[in-house]
N, C-alpha and C positions, 0 to 999 in steps of 0.2 A: 449363598449371598440372599438372605431374606429379610424381607421388609426394608428394601434400601427406601430412601424417601427423596423426590426429586422437589428443591424448594426456589421457587422465584425469590428475587431481592429485589426490594423497592428502597433504593438510594436515594433521601430526601433532602432536598435545600431550596430554601423558601417554599414549602410546600408543594413542590414539585417533585416527579421524579426525575434523576438525572443520571448520568452516566458519563464515566471518564477511562481513560487508560494510564494505570499506576499511580490512580488515585487525582489526577489532575487532568485538565484539559477538560472539564465538566460540559456535557451539553444537555438539552432538555430531551427528556426519551417522550413521558406523558402525562397525565392527570394521574396520582396514584388510588381514587376511589374507581376509576375506570380500570385501572390495572388489574387491583385486586378482583375488583368483580369478575373480568377475563380470566384469571389465572385461576380463580377458584374454580369456574364455571369448565374450565379446562381442565381438571383432574389435578390439581397441585397437591403433594403431599401435606404442605406446612408453607407459609408466608414468612418473611422476614419485612421487618421494616427498619431500617436504621437510618436517623438522624444525624446526618453524618459530619455536621459542621458544628453539632452541640456543645461539645468538647475545646474546639477549637476557637469556639466564641463563648466560650465560659457560661453558660446559659444550662438550663436543663430542658430534658426532651419536650417538644411543642405539644403537650396534650389534645389541641383543637385539632393538630395534623392526625394524630393517631386515633382520636374519636370517630373522624370521618372515615377512615378507612376502616376503622373496627365494626362499623355497623353493617359494613357490606360483606365482610370475612364469614366462610363459613368451614376454614379449617382453622388446626391450631394455628395463632400469631404468635411470635415473637416479636419483641421492640427493643432496640438498642440507642445508645448515642445520647449523653449528657445524665446518665443514672450514675448518680454518686452516693446514695444513703437508702436506707431503709423505707424511708417515707415514700423516696422516689418511686421506686418500689412497687409498694402499697396502692400509690395513685395510679398505678397502671392496671396492678393487678384491680382496682376498685372501677374499671372502664370495661374490664371482660379481656385484657389479654394474658395468652397462656402461659409466656416464656417472657423472662429477660435477658438481656444481653449486657454482660457488663466488660468493659474493656480498661480505659483509661484508669478509671476509680478504684479499678481492683487490683491494679498495680500501684497505686498510690496506695491503698490501705487492703492489704490482702485479708485482712479480716472480716470485709464486706463480704466475700463469697461464702466464710462460713455463719456470720449472722444472718446471710440470706438464704442462705441452705435450711436452718435449723429452723425459722419463721415460715418459707414457703414450699420447702423439699426441694431437695437437687435436682429431680426432676424440670424443674422450673426455671433454673438458674444454668443459662450458656455464658462460658467462658470465650470472648472473642479475641484472638490471640493475631494480629498483623504481623507477618512476619518479611523480611528481605534475607538475601545472601549477601554475607560478605567477601573479600578477597580473601586468600590467605596472606597471613601477614599482616595484615591490617590493625590485628592487636583488638579486634574486635569476633563476636563469637561468629562462628561461619553462618550460624540462622538466629539472627537477633530479632527481638522482639523491637516495635515501631509503634508511636503511638501520634496522635492529634495529626489524621488523617495521611499518615505516613511520613510527614513533615519532620517528627523526632526519633532519633534512636534513643533506644534507652539502655544498653548495653547488658540487657536482658537476654540469656540463652532461650531460645523458643523451649528447648525439649525440656529444659530444667524448671520451665514456669510452666509447660503443661505439667509435669507431674507434682508440682507443690499446688496446682489447682485443684488437678485431683483428690490430694491429702486435704486441702482445705474445704473439701464438698462441692465441688463443680460439676453438674450432672452432663453435660457434653461441652464441646469445644468447636467453635467455629470459628477454623482455621484460612484464613486468606492472606496469598503471598502477594505482596507489594509490585513483585517483580515482572509477574503474569496478568496481572489485574488489568483487567478490559484487552488483553492483548488479541484474545481468542484462538491463541496458538497452544492452549493445553494448559490443565493443571501443573503445580510443583508436583511432582508426585515424587521427589526426594522428602520435600519437607513433610508431605501428608502420611506417606507411609512412615515415615521417622516416629512424628506424634501419636499415628493410629497403636504404633509399635510400645510406646514406652508409657503411655499415659494410661490407657487400658479403659479410656471413654470413648464413645462412640462420636467421630470425627465427621464435621461437616466441612466438605473441599469447597473451597470459594478461592474465584481468580485463575482466570482464564478458558474456560471453557468456549469453545467456539463448535464443536461438532458432538455428533452422540458417541463419537468412539472414544472422545477426550472424558466424557461420564463415565464410559465403561473401564476406561483407564484408570480412572481416579479411584472406584469401587474394586476394580482388581488389582491393579498394580500398588494402589496407594490405601487401598484396605479402606478407604473411607466410608462410613456408614451412610449418607448422604451428599448429592451434588448440589451445591447453590449455583445458581448462573443468575444473571441479569441482563445484559446486553445483546446477547441470541435471541431473550424472550421478548425482551423492550423491541425489537426493532425487526424480527418477524424472522432469522436465521433457521431457527429450530421452534416446535412447538411443544407443549408440554405432551400431547399425545404423541407426536412422533419418538421424544426419548422414551417413553414411557413402552413403545411399543418393540424400538429397538432392544432397550435394555432387556424386556421379556423374552425376547428372541433369543437375546447370548446366553437365557437361562436364570438372568437377575429378577428375583420377586421384587415388585415396587409396591410401596405400601399404599394402599388404596386410599384418596382424598377423605381428608379429615381423620 
C-alpha cells in the first residue's frame, strides 16, 4: 500500500466552506482561503474544491472563488462543480488548477470525458460519482448514481458507469456515498471496494470519515487509493498529521505533500 493520498475537501457555497449530512443541512465551516492554507501547511497530499451548487443552480464554476484559493495552494489542486465543456476546463487550467472533477456534465455527455482526456491528459480528469444504495425490489440499481447534490437519481448503475468512464479516458474516480456523507460513521466500504475492483482506476473514497480507523478501512478493505474527508478536518476531530501518523504506523505509505 504505497503513496496513499490524504485529501481534504472544500465544499463551497456562497464563497464559504460548508458541510452537511447526506448532502443536506449545510452549515458554515470556515473561510476557504484560510482552510486551504492550513491544510497545505499540515501536509495534505492534495486538495479538492467543489462548487457544490453550480450544477443545481445551472451555472458555471465561480472562477473568482477558485482563484482566491489557488493563490495559496501549494499541493495538487482539483476543482469540480459546474464544469460542462472543454472551455470551462481550459479556464480552470489557465488559472493553475491541476485537475478537474466532472460529474453531471459527464453523465449528460459522456464524450466530454474523452475530449477532456485527449486535450489535457487522463491524469488531469477525475470522474466524480455520487452514489446511493437502493432497497432490493425497488426496480433501481443496487448502487445508483445520483446528481444535483444527491437530489436526483439517474437510474445508472455505479459500477457500470465507473467501467464506462475508464473506457472513455477518465484518470481516477472520486466516489462519494450519499448515504454515509457527513455521518462520520465510516466510508461505504462495499461501494468503494466494488468500484475499485471493476474500474481499474485509482479510487478516492469520500463520504463518512469519522476516525482514522475509518480511513484505514477504506484503504485496506475498500481498496481506495486515497481518502477524502471534510467535516472531521474542518471541525478539528482529526488533523492531517494525526491521520498520516496513524496510517504510517499501520504500514501504509502516505504520499508526501505536493
